[in-house]
C-alpha positions in Angstrom: 24.5 46.3 12.0 24.2 42.5 11.9 20.9 42.6 13.9 19.4 45.0 11.3 20.4 42.7 8.5 19.0 39.7 10.3 15.7 41.5 10.9 15.4 42.7 7.3 16.0 39.1 6.1 13.5 37.7 8.6 10.8 40.2 7.4 11.5 39.4 3.7 11.2 35.7 4.4 7.9 36.2 6.3 6.5 38.4 3.4 7.4 35.7 0.9 5.8 33.0 3.0 2.5 34.7 3.9 0.9 34.4 0.5 1.8 30.7 0.2 0.7 30.0 3.8 -2.7 31.6 3.5 -3.7 30.8 -0.1 -4.4 27.3 -1.3 -4.4 25.8 -4.7 -5.5 27.4 -7.9 -7.0 25.7 -10.9 -6.9 27.3 -14.4 -8.4 26.0 -17.6 -7.7 27.6 -21.0 -9.8 28.0 -24.1 -7.6 25.5 -25.8 -8.4 22.9 -23.0 -12.1 23.6 -23.6 -11.8 23.3 -27.4 -10.4 19.8 -26.9 -12.9 18.8 -24.2 -16.1 20.6 -23.5 -16.8 19.1 -20.1 -13.8 19.2 -17.7 -13.6 17.8 -14.2 -10.7 18.3 -11.8 -9.9 17.7 -8.1 -8.1 19.8 -5.6 -7.2 19.4 -1.9 -7.3 22.3 0.5 -6.9 22.7 4.2 -9.8 24.2 6.2 -9.5 27.9 6.3 -7.6 28.1 2.9 -8.8 30.1 -0.1 -8.4 28.8 -3.6 -9.2 30.1 -7.1 -10.7 28.7 -10.3 -9.8 30.6 -13.5 -11.6 29.7 -16.7 -11.4 31.0 -20.2 -14.2 33.4 -21.1 -15.1 35.4 -24.2 -18.0 37.7 -23.8 -18.0 38.8 -27.4 -19.4 35.4 -28.3 -22.5 35.9 -26.2 -21.4 33.1 -23.8 -20.7 33.7 -20.1 -20.0 31.5 -17.1 -22.5 31.2 -14.3 -22.0 34.1 -11.9 -22.5 31.8 -8.8 -21.1 28.3 -8.7 -23.3 25.4 -7.8 -21.8 24.0 -4.6 -22.9 20.6 -3.5 -22.2 21.2 0.2 -22.0 24.9 1.1 -21.0 24.0 4.6 -17.6 22.7 3.2 -16.9 25.3 0.5 -18.1 28.8 0.1 -17.8 31.2 -3.0 -16.4 34.5 -1.8 -15.7 36.3 -5.1 -16.2 36.3 -8.9 -14.6 38.6 -11.3 -13.9 39.0 -15.1 -10.3 39.7 -16.1 -9.9 41.4 -19.4 -7.6 39.9 -22.1 -4.0 40.7 -21.7 -3.8 41.7 -25.4 -5.2 45.2 -25.5 -6.9 46.3 -28.7 -7.4 42.8 -30.0 -11.2 42.5 -31.0 -12.7 39.3 -29.8 -9.8 38.3 -27.6 -10.8 35.9 -24.7 -10.4 37.0 -21.1 -10.8 35.0 -17.9 -13.3 34.6 -15.2 -11.9 34.0 -11.7 -13.8 32.6 -8.8 -12.4 32.6 -5.3 -13.6 30.0 -2.8 -13.0 29.3 0.9 -12.6 25.8 2.4 -14.7 26.0 5.5 -14.4 22.6 7.2 -13.3 19.0 6.6 -15.3 17.2 4.0 -15.8 16.9 0.2 -17.9 19.2 -2.0 -18.3 19.7 -5.7 -18.2 23.1 -7.4 -19.9 23.3 -10.8 -19.9 26.1 -13.4 -21.5 26.2 -16.8 -20.7 28.3 -19.9 -23.9 29.3 -21.7 -25.7 31.8 -23.7 -28.1 32.9 -20.9 -31.0 34.3 -22.9 -34.2 32.3 -23.6 -33.5 29.8 -26.4 -29.8 30.3 -26.0 -27.3 27.4 -25.8 -26.9 25.9 -22.4 -24.0 24.1 -20.9 -21.8 24.4 -24.0 -18.8 24.0 -21.6 -19.0 22.8 -18.1 -16.4 22.7 -15.3 -16.7 20.5 -12.2 -14.2 20.7 -9.4 -14.2 18.2 -6.5 -12.8 19.8 -3.5 -11.4 17.7 -0.6 -11.0 19.7 2.5 -8.7 18.2 5.1 
């Protein structure tokens, strides 16, 4: 009986540890943050092999959107592995902002910059209305 309880506890501890052991930092910037400052820079540290996310406010109803692919200064250090739009949590609210989430992987020791821009992409549209730059230090 005790052995079963010990094994159950050990499995639960491992399950709780695995996400934090395999996933690195996450960075999130809200619409309020961008309203106060249109060009935001941050820094994050990650271990080689870790994944990390960048989550930025996004409102497609305005005609603006973030760049699909990030500009990465050294793609041998950091690689983009995913990008998705997450709908607003408030359902049925017209014009509510959602979020765009990018997932990156730290490949090897070094420093790289990840850059994203929020623009109206059509010809003559506004460019770089908001920008986000993340310096990634991989250890």
